C-alpha positions as CSV (number, residue, x, y, z in Angstrom):
1,M,-21.9,16.6,-7.6
2,Q,-19.3,16.9,-4.9
3,L,-19.3,13.2,-4.4
4,V,-18.8,12.6,-8.1
5,V,-15.8,14.9,-8.1
6,K,-14.3,13.1,-5.1
7,V,-14.8,9.7,-6.6
8,G,-13.3,10.8,-9.9
9,G,-10.4,12.5,-8.2
10,W,-9.7,9.6,-6.0
11,F,-9.6,7.1,-8.9
12,G,-7.6,9.6,-10.9
13,L,-4.9,9.6,-8.1
14,I,-4.9,5.8,-8.1
15,L,-4.2,5.8,-11.8
16,I,-1.4,8.3,-11.5
17,E,0.2,6.3,-8.7
18,Q,-0.1,3.1,-10.7
19,W,1.3,4.7,-13.9
20,A,4.2,6.3,-12.0
21,T,5.0,3.0,-10.3
22,G,5.0,1.3,-13.7
23,V,7.4,3.9,-15.1
24,Y,9.7,3.5,-12.1
25,L,9.8,-0.3,-12.3
26,A,10.3,-0.2,-16.1
27,G,13.4,1.9,-15.4
28,L,14.8,-0.7,-13.0
29,Q,14.6,-3.3,-15.9
30,A,16.1,-1.0,-18.6
31,Q,19.4,-2.2,-19.9
32,A,20.8,1.2,-20.9
33,L,21.9,3.2,-17.9
34,G,20.7,6.5,-19.3
35,T,17.2,5.1,-20.0
36,A,17.1,3.6,-16.5
37,I,18.0,6.9,-14.8
38,F,15.4,8.8,-16.9
39,L,12.6,6.4,-16.2
40,I,13.4,5.9,-12.5
41,G,13.8,9.6,-12.0
42,S,10.6,10.5,-13.9
43,G,8.6,7.9,-12.0
44,M,10.0,8.9,-8.6
45,L,9.4,12.6,-9.3
46,V,5.7,11.9,-9.9
47,L,5.5,9.6,-6.8
48,V,7.2,12.1,-4.5
49,G,5.0,14.9,-5.8
50,L,1.9,12.8,-5.3
51,A,3.1,11.9,-1.7
52,L,3.7,15.5,-0.9
53,G,0.3,16.6,-2.2
54,L,-1.5,13.8,-0.4
55,G,0.5,14.5,2.7
56,Y,-0.6,18.1,2.6
57,V,-4.3,17.1,2.2
58,C,-3.9,14.7,5.1
59,R,-1.7,17.0,7.2
60,H,-4.0,16.8,10.2
61,D,-2.7,13.3,10.7
62,W,0.9,14.4,10.7
63,L,0.4,17.5,12.8
64,R,-1.8,16.0,15.5
65,P,0.3,15.5,18.7
66,R,0.6,12.0,19.9
67,R,0.5,11.6,23.6
68,Q,-0.3,7.8,23.9
69,W,2.6,6.3,22.1
70,R,2.4,3.1,24.1
71,Q,-1.2,2.6,22.9
72,A,-0.1,3.2,19.3
73,L,2.8,0.7,19.6
74,I,0.5,-1.9,21.0
75,A,-2.1,-1.4,18.3
76,G,0.5,-1.4,15.6
77,G,2.1,-4.6,17.0
78,L,-1.3,-6.3,17.1
79,A,-2.1,-5.2,13.6
80,L,1.3,-6.5,12.3
81,G,0.8,-9.8,14.2
82,G,-2.7,-10.1,12.7
83,L,-1.3,-9.5,9.2
84,M,1.3,-12.1,9.6
85,I,-1.1,-14.7,11.0
86,M,-3.7,-14.0,8.3
87,S,-1.0,-14.1,5.6
88,A,0.4,-17.4,6.9
89,M,-3.1,-19.0,7.0
90,M,-4.0,-17.8,3.5
91,M,-0.7,-18.9,2.1
92,T,-1.1,-22.4,3.7
93,I,-4.6,-22.7,2.1
94,M,-3.2,-21.5,-1.3
95,H,-0.3,-24.0,-1.1
96,G,-2.8,-26.8,-0.3
97,L,-4.7,-25.9,-3.4
98,G,-1.6,-25.9,-5.5
99,Q,-1.1,-22.1,-5.8
100,D,2.4,-21.2,-4.6
101,A,2.0,-17.4,-4.4
102,T,-0.2,-14.6,-5.5
103,T,0.2,-13.0,-9.0
104,N,1.6,-9.9,-7.3
105,Q,4.1,-11.9,-5.2
106,Q,5.2,-13.9,-8.3
107,T,5.9,-10.6,-10.1
108,I,7.8,-9.2,-7.1
109,A,9.9,-12.4,-6.9
110,G,10.9,-11.8,-10.5
111,W,11.9,-8.2,-9.7
112,L,14.0,-9.4,-6.8
113,S,16.4,-11.1,-9.3
114,L,17.7,-7.6,-9.9
115,R,21.2,-6.9,-8.5
116,G,23.2,-4.0,-7.2
117,W,21.7,-0.5,-7.0
118,R,18.6,-1.6,-8.9
119,R,17.7,-4.1,-6.1
120,V,18.2,-1.4,-3.5
121,W,15.9,1.0,-5.3
122,L,13.3,-1.8,-5.7
123,I,13.3,-2.6,-2.0
124,S,13.0,1.1,-1.1
125,Q,9.9,1.2,-3.4
126,L,8.3,-1.8,-1.8
127,V,9.1,-0.9,1.8
128,I,8.9,2.9,1.9
129,V,7.3,4.5,-1.1
130,A,4.5,2.0,-1.8
131,P,3.3,1.7,1.8
132,M,3.3,5.5,2.2
133,L,1.3,6.2,-0.9
134,E,-1.1,3.3,-0.3
135,E,-1.8,4.5,3.2
136,L,-2.3,8.0,2.1
137,L,-4.7,6.9,-0.7
138,F,-6.6,4.0,0.8
139,R,-6.7,5.0,4.4
140,G,-6.0,8.7,4.9
141,L,-7.8,10.3,1.9
142,F,-10.4,7.6,1.5
143,C,-11.5,7.6,5.1
144,H,-11.9,11.4,5.1
145,W,-13.7,11.6,1.8
146,F,-16.1,8.6,1.8
147,L,-18.6,7.0,4.2
148,V,-17.4,9.0,7.2
149,Q,-20.5,8.2,9.2
150,H,-20.5,4.5,8.2
151,Q,-17.2,3.0,9.3
152,V,-18.1,-0.6,8.7
153,W,-19.0,0.1,5.1
154,Q,-16.0,2.4,4.8
155,A,-13.7,-0.4,6.0
156,L,-15.2,-3.0,3.7
157,L,-15.1,-0.8,0.6
158,S,-11.6,0.5,1.3
159,A,-10.4,-3.1,1.7
160,A,-12.2,-4.3,-1.4
161,L,-10.6,-1.5,-3.5
162,F,-7.2,-2.2,-2.0
163,A,-7.5,-5.8,-2.9
164,T,-8.7,-5.1,-6.5
165,V,-5.7,-2.9,-7.2
166,H,-3.4,-5.8,-6.3
167,E,-5.4,-8.6,-7.7
168,M,-8.2,-8.1,-10.3
169,R,-9.6,-11.6,-10.2
170,L,-11.9,-12.7,-7.3
171,S,-9.7,-15.5,-5.9
172,L,-7.8,-16.5,-2.7
173,S,-5.2,-14.0,-3.6
174,W,-7.9,-11.3,-3.7
175,L,-9.1,-12.4,-0.2
176,L,-5.5,-12.2,1.1
177,Y,-5.3,-8.6,0.0
178,F,-8.8,-7.9,1.2
179,G,-7.8,-9.1,4.7
180,T,-4.6,-7.0,4.6
181,G,-6.6,-3.9,3.6
182,L,-9.2,-4.6,6.2
183,I,-6.7,-4.9,9.1
184,L,-5.0,-1.7,8.0
185,V,-8.1,0.4,7.6
186,V,-9.4,-0.7,11.0
187,L,-6.1,0.2,12.5
188,Y,-6.4,3.7,10.9
189,Q,-10.0,4.1,12.1
190,R,-9.0,3.3,15.6
191,Q,-5.8,5.3,15.8
192,Q,-6.4,8.1,13.3
193,D,-2.6,8.2,12.7
194,L,-1.1,7.5,9.3
195,K,2.4,7.3,10.8
196,V,1.4,4.1,12.6
197,N,-0.2,2.7,9.5
198,I,2.8,3.4,7.3
199,V,5.3,1.8,9.7
200,V,3.1,-1.3,10.1
201,H,2.6,-1.6,6.3
202,G,6.3,-1.1,5.6
203,L,7.3,-3.7,8.1
204,Y,4.8,-6.1,6.8
205,N,6.1,-5.7,3.2
206,L,9.7,-6.0,4.5
207,I,8.9,-9.3,6.3
208,T,7.2,-10.8,3.3
209,L,10.3,-10.1,1.2
210,V,12.5,-12.2,3.5
């Protein structure tokens, strides 16, 4: 029964995060300034509340003292390098097969046509808010709730769910996100530090925007 509650709760949090993100992004596209402010504010309020709640649940990751920062920097650097190499390889294969970008990347490219303050808010969502929430949900909460004694299965399932949220169809795009999720969950399993994961994830998103 406890497992059922955890599974339902986790998927419920994912749905809330996806809904709030959708409201936030809809606000960025709204023509009327009042509507834009209302939607962006509403979406951000829910996202911030969700981040604070998840941050409290995963507070052991924030409060644990970090004495080996050099090790964390090396691990984070290797993970970021692995993400970039894997991404470059997958994108090369996709281009060779006539697919220019993933569905998610095509959507983001369309959003990046925004100008002014809307573009700034979009980039902050992609580089700060999204990485923080995704690491809290797919690494922090997931790894402490499910398959704790089976890290291989934990990593595979976490990566598969991460990929499915970004790409519903089983495709090369799905494999790209699966690889991304797998690298990030292994990094968390090894370091047990969400701060490292959030920084690596945020930097990866920033680099892919360039």
